[in-house]
N, C-alpha and C positions, 0 to 999 in steps of 0.2 A: 346971806350966811356964808361966814368965811372959809377958807378953805387950808387943808394941811398942805406941807411940801409936796406929797406926793400927789393931790389932787391938783396942785399949780402945774407941775411938770407934766402930768399926763394931759392936762387941759390944753396947754399949748401944742401938743404933738398930736391931740384928736381935733384941734379945730375949734373947738367949744367947750364951755365950763362943764367940768364932769364933778360926779359926786359918788362916794363910796358906794360900791355894790353895781355899779354899771357896767356892761359889757361894752368896750370900745374897742375900734381899730385905730392903731396910733403909728405916727412916723417914728423910725428907729435910727439913732445916730451911729451906733458904734454896734456891730455883731461881730462875735468872738467864738473860737473853739479851741480846744487842747486834744492833744494827741490820743488822748483816750476815747473823747467824744467825737473829735474830726472827721475820721474816716467815714462814720455812719452818716454825718452832715452832708460831706461831699457825695457819698452816694444818693441821698435824698435831693440834693440839689439837682443832680444829674437827670433824677428822674423828672424833675419839673420841666425839662426840655428848655431851659433859659440859656440864652447864648452868653450872655454877661451879668456880672454882679451889678445890684444897684448902686454900690458904693464902693468900689474895689479898695480906695486909700483908707476906708474904716472899716474893713473886713480884715479881723486879725487872726492867723492860724498860729498859735502856740505850740512848739515842742517844748513840753517843760515836764509831763507825768513820768516819761520814761528816758532820762538826759542824761547821761547818753544811752542808749538802747542795751538792755541787757540780754534781749533774745531777737531772733532773726524775725519772728514774727512781727514783732514792734519796730523794727527797723524796716519792715516793708511798709507798715502803717505810715509811719514817718515818711516814706518816698510819697505816698498819695497823697500828704498834704503838701510835701515840696513840689510836686508836678501840678497841682491843683493851682499852688499861687503861681506858679511861672505861667501856666495857662489862662488865668483869669486876672491876673493883676492885683490878686490880693497881697496882704503883707504877711511876711513869714517873720516870727520870732524863734529861731532855731536852738539849737543845744547850748546850753551853757548863757544864754541872754536872761533867763530868769523864769521865775513863776509867772504865770499869765497875769492873776490879779495886782501883783506888785507892777508889771510892766504896764498894765492899763492905766494906772493911777499917774505912773511916772510919765508917761508920753500919749496916751491917748483919748482920755476921758476929760470932761469939762463939766462947769456946773449947768443946771438946767438940761442936760442931755438925758437920753435914754438909751442904757446899754443892756443888750441880752446877749446873754454868753451860754454857751453849753456846759456849765459848771456852775454847782450850788454856791458856790463862795464868790459869784460874781457881785454880790452885795457889797464888797469891799468898796467899790467906789462910790457907793452913797454918801461916804465922809466928805468928798468933794461937791454935794449938793446936786447930785445926778440919781436919776432914778435907774438903778442898776438891778437887775435880777437874773436869776439862772432860769434856762428853760431845757425841753426835753431837744434832742439832734433835729428832730423834723421841724419844728418849731424855728430852730435858728436856720435851718435851710430856707424856710419861707422867708424870714427876713433877711438873709442875703439876698435872695433873688428879687423881692419887691420892695425893701426897704421899709417895710412895715410889719406889724404883727398886730394880735388881738390879744387883750388881756381883760380882767375884770378889775376894776378899780380898788385898791385893798382899802378896808378900813384900817386906821393908824391908832396905835397905841403911845402916848407919850410917856417919855421915861425922864423924868426931873430930875437930875441929880446936883445936888447942892454939898458946899463942904470941901475940906482939904483931906486928901489920902494920909495916912500915918507912914512912919518909916517903913519900907518895905514892901508897901503897897502900890499897885500898878493898875493901868486899865484892864489888863487882862483880869484881874482878881475883880474888878467891877463887874464885867461881861459875865464871867463865870456864877458869880453871886446873882446876878439878876436871873441866869437860866436855871439856877439851882432854885430860885424861889418862884417862878413862874411855870416852869418844867418844858421838856424838850417841845412840847404842843401847844406852848402857852400863848403863842402868836402867830399861830397857823393861818396863812393868807393875808397876815397884817403886814402894815409896814409899822416899824419900830422908829419914832421920831426921838432924838436924843436932844436933851438941853439944859439950862440950868449952869448956875456959874462954874461948877467942877468940867463940864464940856466946854464953856468958852475959854478956859484957862488951859484946855489941852491943845499940845501942839498936832499936828496932822497925823504924824505916824500912829498916835495913840487912840486918834478917831478910827482910822485905818482898821485899827485891833479890834475895835468894837462893831463896827459896821461889818467886819468880814464876818463875826459869830453871830449876826442876828438870825441867820439862817438856822443856828442851831436850838433856836426857840422856835422854830417853825415860819420865820417871818418871811415874807416875800421880799422885803428891802429893809434897809438900816439907813437912815436919813439925818443928815446933819445941815443946819443953815450955813451959808456961807458967810466970811466974815474976812478980818484983814488976815488972819492966819491963814485963810483958804488963799487969799490973794498972794500971800507971800510965796506960799508953796507952789502955786502956778507959777510965779515969777521967777522962781529957781528953777525950774523946769522949762522954761522959756516960753511959757503960755500965759505970761500975765494978761495979754488982751483978751483972753477967753474968760475972764472973770465977770461975773455978774452976781446981783445981789439976789439970794432968795431966802424967804424965809416964810413961815405960817402966817395965815391973818391971827389976829387978836382973838377972834371970835370963831377960830378954827373948831369944828366939831370932832372930838376923840371918842373913840369908842372906850376907850379907858386910860386912867392917868396913875402912874405909877411914880412915887416919891421915894428916894434914895439919900440916906445921909450919908457921904462920901467917907466921914470921919470914923465910922463905924464897920467899914470893909476891912477884912484882914486876910492876909495871904490867902488864897483859897484854891482847893486843886479839885478836878473832878477825876471821879474812880472809874474803874471799870463798871460797866462797859456802856454806860451813856453821859452825856455830857452833862444832864442835869442831877446826876448823883455826885454832888458836891460835898465836901467836908473841908474843914480849915487844915492847913499844912501842918499847924501846930499839933495836930491829931494824928499824925501819920508817920510819926518818929521812927515806928515800928516795921515799916514799909521800906524794905532794902531795894535797890535799884541796880538792873544789870547793865543798862544802856539811858543814856540822856540824850535828847535831841533837841538843838538849839538852831532854830529856822523857822520856814514856811511862809506862807502868805499872811499867818497871823502874826508871827513875831520874829521874821528875818530881816527887818529892816536894820539899818546903821544904828540907830537909838537903841535897839534892843542888844544889838552886839555891844555897844556901848556898858550898858549896864552889866551884862553877864562879865566881859573883859574886866571891868573895874573889881569885880568880886572874886574873878579868878587870878589877878595878876599876884604873882610870888608864891601860889598854891600849885599843887597837885592835884590831878582827879585822883579818886580813892583807886587803890589798888583793886583789878576785879570789875572796874565799871568804864564803860565806852562811851566816851563823848563825842558825839557827831555836830559839827558846825557848818550849816549850808545858808548863806549870804542869799537873801531872796532875788537878788538880781547881779548883773554884772556891774552896775553902777554901784552897789552897795558892797560888792566884793573888793572892787578897786578901792572905794572910800576906806573900806576894814584895812586894805593893805597899807595905804597911806598914812593911815593913823596908828598903825602898828599893833592893832587889834588881833591880826591874823597870827603875828609872832606871839602874843601872849596866851591864845589860845593852843598852839602847836607846844611852846613851853609848857604848858600845864598838862599836855599828855592827849590832846583832841586831834582827831582826825576831820579833815575838811573836806566835804562833799560839794561836787557841782552843783551850781545854783538851779533848783529845780525842785520836784515834788516827789522823788523818789522815795525816801524814807517817810514821807508822812503819809503817802497814797499807798505804801507796801509794795511798790514793784520791784524795789531793788534797793540797795545801799542804806541797810539798815535792817533788814528782815530779822524777826525774833526768833530764837530757839523756844523750843518747848516750854511753858511756865516762866519765862524769862520776863521782867519786868522792864518797861520803857517809862521813863517820865519825859514829858514833850512838851514843847510850847507852840504845837500843832492846835488845831479846832476840833477835832474829832477822836474819838475813842473807840469807836465800834469795834466790837469781837472780830477779830481778823485784819483790821484796818493797816497793821505792820506786816501783813503777809502771814499771819501764822495764828490761826483760830484759838492757839493754846498759849497765847501770849496776853500780857497784861500791858493797859496802856492809861498812864495817869496823865492829866493836862495840868499845865501851871503857867507861870510868868517867866520870862527869863530870870529874873532874881532867883526865885524859887530853884530853877533849873541850875543854874550856877553854883549855888550853895551846896544844894543837894550831892553834887559832882563831888565836892571836896569831900564831905562826910560819907558818901556812901548810901543814903538813906533821905528819903523825904524830909526836907527841913525848912523851917520858917526863916526867912531873911532878917526878921525883926530880932532874933536871937544875936545876930553880930553886932547889933546896937547895944544891946543890954550887956553884951560881953565887954563892948568897948568903952561903956561909961561903969561897968561894974568891978 
């Protein structure tokens, strides 16, 4: 019987062939925490009485959720992580270096590895052909101490996508469409394995977006086979020697197979207050926006900024609308400066925010007022997510965000094409 990608990677780390449903003890390659979950992890690690980390060079502490810190309590939490990194030799990614999930794919995770992180969107690294999953702080503390974890081998849902996207349609629309179709719990404790000619044609940045949001359907991981695109990305980041070929067996057993025609996908928006509450952008023109956020670990990469800048160039953000732009990492920020994208955003009326999670997670730098509406490229729109339970969050692609910033209401970017040819 053949194996899925998840089964293959976990088998390698468990030391024997595994199948879905089994409980296993597995080796861990990379363990990560961020400043929201990290202090508790440090506390639990110290309770274990271990004098050293199992793998210091691949234990990463990220300060990104409150970066820079808006309160003394959070500043003290940052001190805990900085001191722990010094004491135990762990890697510290400090304020301004970027969002943990972007930094992990940029610098730390490789195909065939297992990454566990104390953050639900750890699954982003699955686009590299790694089994990457979020866990609680205590589980991460154990993984840091022992270099091992326990888990149940997930069943796998194959998502086969074929065809070409229409104008103004992007991978963010695809993953929002999928979540809208199967529901926020439609893949609970399953791995989503993405394939098809649409997926094969995608650049790595697009695969990261899709893997990132697998957890919004309840998935344990979002996985992609490795290919030439994977190798090119790793090479560009100085890790070409870490490439290995990973793909499912032809006779792998799946819990379910979902087929999607990419040509039928339209610009899609998640409406408050759940990610699976989806509608077409064209149906939401009556929704006026107060704030637009372009960034996050979902859509804050250089390719996302290029899409938005192309739409915004020569235009101004609608009066009364705040546009916040946060590159996902320092490297992305520097590239955006080099390409002149930051200048385009600033001239359009945007405010540039430190690379991090502040606005997305609702800690600072973009908290909503009562009854305000934010249209965001982030991955989650739960009530209170942007720091106010009386706020409303809609999720969209960078193209929808940029075009809506100009018009002041949710707008479908395909309208631009129609106007251009009309």
